[in-house]
N, C-alpha and C positions, 0 to 999 in steps of 0.2 A: 504494500500500500504506500502511496506517495502523499505526503502532507506538506503544508507550509506551516512553519513554526514561527510565531511572532513573540518577541520579548519586549515587554514594556517596563522600563525602569521605574521603580516606585520610590527611589531615593537616588542621590548622586552616586555614580559608579566610578570605580577605579580599575582599569585593566592594565596590569603591570607588565613591564619588560625587564630588562636587566637593571635599570636604574630604580632601585628600591631603597627603603631606609636601611634595611639590614640591622645587624646587631650593633649596639653602641661599641665604638672602638674598632669595628671591622673596617679594614682598609677599603673595602668596596661599598661601604655605606655612604649614603648621600643625605644632605639636609634639604635638598630641593628635588622633588620628584613630580612627574607629570604623567597623568594617565594617557594611555593610547585611546584613540577614539573607538576602535573596534575590538571585540574579544578575539583571541586567537582561536583558530579552528580546533586545535587540540583541547582548548578549554570547553568548547561546545561539545566535542566528542565525549569528554569526561562527564559533562553535565547530563547529557542524554543517557549515557550508560547508567549513571547513578539513578536517574529518575525512573528508568525502566526497572531497575532492581527494587526501588521503593514501591512502585505501583504493582509489582508482582509479589510484594511481601517477602522478599528475600534479604532485605537489608535491615539488620537489627539496629535500632537507634536508642541509646540510653545516655545517661548523664556522663558515663565514662567515655563516650564516643560512639562510633558506629562501625559495624563489621558484619561479615557474613558468617553465620554459624557453620560449623564443620559439616553438619548434615545437609546444608543447602549449597555447598560449594560446587558440586557437580551440576546442579540445576543452574546456578549463576554462570558457570563457565559456558554451558550450552546456550544460555540466553544472550550474553554480551561478550564472551571471551574472558580470558583471565590475565591478559598482559597489558602493560602500558603501551602507548603508541611507540613504535620503532620506525626509524627514519627510512631505512633502506631494505626492508624485507616485506614481503606480502603477508598480510595479517587477516585474521578472521574475527570479526566483531559480532558474531552470532546473528541475531535478528536484525541488527543494524547494518544495512547494506551500503548506504552512502549518504553523505550530507553535502549540500552545496556551499559555495562561499556565502558568508554573511553579507547582507545588503541592508538597505534602509527602505522603509515602507510607511506611507501615510495615506490613510483612507483608501487602501487598495492600490495606490500609485507607487511603483517601485523605483528606487534610485540606486545607481551604482556609481562608484568613484571612477573618474577617468580624466586624465590630463586634458586641459582645454586646448587641444591642438586645432580644433575647428575654427577658433577665432583668429588663429595665426597660421595660415596655411603653410605647409612645408614646400619649399622650392629650392632646388640646387644647394642642399646642405644647410639651409637656414630657415627659421620661422619668420615669415614675412610680417613686418610691422610689430614684431615682438618687443615689449618693454620689459627689461629684466626686473623692474620694480613690481611687476604684476605677479601675483601668485597664481600660476596656472595649474598647480598640482592639486590643491585642495578644492577640486571641482566635482560636482555631482550632476549626472544627467538622468533624466526620466526615461524609463523604458516604456511608459504608457502614455506619455504626453510629449509636448514639444517645449520643454523648459529646462533650464540649468540653474542650479543653486550653488552657493558658496558655503564654505564650512560654517561660517557664523550664522547662516540661515537655519542651520540644523542643530548645532551643538552650542550649549551654554556652559562656560567654564565656572566652576565653583572652587574658590580658593579657601584653604584652611591654614592658618598660621598658629603654631603652638610650641610647647616645650615637652620633650620626653622626660618622664619622671626619672630622677637619678642620673641625668646625663651630663651634668656639669657644663663645661664650655662647649660640648658638642651636642647639647640638648635641643637647640632650636631647629625647627623644621618648617618647611612650606610645602604643602601638597595641593595639587590642582586636579580635581575630579571633573566629571562632566554630567550634564543632564541633556536629554533630547528635548528640543522645542516643539511646540505646536503639534502635538499628537504623533510625532515621528516615533517609530519603533524599529528595533532590529528584527531581521527576518532571515530565514534560510529554509531551503527545501530539504526534506528528510524522506528517505526511502527505507521502510522498516516492515518486517513481518509482525511486529508487535503493535497492537492497537493502543497507542499512547493517548492519554487523556490530558486535558488542560490542567494546569496546576500553578503553584508558586515555586520558584526555584531561586537558588543562590548562585551567583556568578561573580567572578572578579576577585582581586586581591583583598578587598575590604569586605568580602562576603555580602555584597549588595543584593537586595531582593528584587526579583523581576516577576511580573505576571506573564506566564507562558500560555499562549493560546494555540491549540492544535486544530487545523482545519484540512480536510482532504483537498488536494490540489493536483492537477496534472500539468501545471505551468513549468516553464524552464526560464533560466536567465538567457533570454533569446536575443541579446544585443548583437548586431552586426555592423561593423564600422563601414561607413559609406565609401571610404578611401581604400579599403582593403588592408588597413593597418592591423597588426596583431595587438590586442589589448588584453592585459591581465585582469581577469575578473576576481582574482584572489591573489594573495601573496604567493610567491613562487620561488622555488629553489632551482637555480641555474648554475651549474658548475663548469661552464665553458665561457670563454671570452665573448662578451656581447659585441665588442668592438670589431671582432673578426667575423661576426655572424649576423650582422644586419647593417643596413645603410645608415640608419639614424635611429636614435632612441632618446626618449625622455623618461627617466627612471628615478626612483628613490629607493633606498635600502633601509630595512629595519632588522634589528637583531632578534634572534629566535633561539629559545632553549626549551627543553621539555624534560620530563622525568623519565629516567630509565630504570629498568629492573636490574638489581644486582643481587646475586645469590651467594651466600656464605654457608655451605652445607645445606641444611634444610630451611635456613632462615633467609627471608627475602627482605631487602631494603631498597629504597629508592634514592637515586642520586641525580643531580642535574647533568644534562648532556653538555658537551662542549658548545661554545657559542657559534652559531651559524648565522649567516646574513642572507635574508630573503629580499628579492625584488618586490616592492610594495604594489598592492592592487592599484589599478589605474594607470600603471606604466604602459607606455606605447612603444612598439618596435616597428620600424618601417623596413620593408623588404627583408624579413627574417629568413635565414637559411633553413634548409630542411634539417640540418644538424641541430639548430636551435629548437625547432619544433619537436624533434625527436627527444631532445634533452628535457623538454617540458613534460613529455608523456610518461610520467612516473605513476603507475597504477595505484600504488599504495598511498601516495600523497593525494592523488585525485579522489580517492575513495573518501577522504575526510575533508575535501573542499580546498586543498592546496593545488597549485600548478594548474588552475583552470583558466583557460584563455579563449578568446574568440578572434577570428581573423577577418571575416567578411569578404565581400567582393567589391572592387572598385566600380563605382557607378559612372 
């Protein structure tokens, strides 16, 4: 069954990256942290897997925490798999078949992030009439209408300044979270053999609450670029040189880490993966090589909504 999942934030949310507060005294800790606008696809994967276990009654939740009882582990494994996301191997997530890249929706109108290359046509290696002072990257286009919005039309920043208890000279911090304006919500498509129900879920580094609505849907992210440019609909891992594999590109990079399983005898613990850089959703590539397209076609990443792109045909 295919669904559209919408997530309405009920409070300011914080989607973390590598720049987090960390422990006091940690050399990697920061006093100034800024939420990312979108949740990572791996976070959505974990949220849906957990919610399936909750709705199936397989996740025990008590004051001491939450876990799967031994007599339910086989059922849970068959339902959602039993491993954390792995970057470079094919995985089975049970009833969860795939999820799409996260996008924005308002009253049924869908918006994706895409570089505003249409306002500055590409010609002979340059963008015509482009002003470097203009932000062309934080641009959102409608899939269901003929309009474009900027970042500030959708996201509202919420700043918090405070002091960490017992932190001494390193105790001051400033955190920027976000809210969505004017009835905007996050959304993604989900294909699953489990009949998921609407609920309330927690997502993000600050365990923010979201209202999750589940509705059957057969739609796709059906954007096609009228110039035939390759557009990333999701963040993407590309491990070859883009300079050697396209004529021109407008891109941005974000850091990406995920939790890995680590076994010590019969005991399992989780550790953070090494830092990886992804090309950000909305990036545009002109005249990509077949090698670049082949490099994007990673089945395991595409299963969870990474490395999703569209090319279109030149009109």
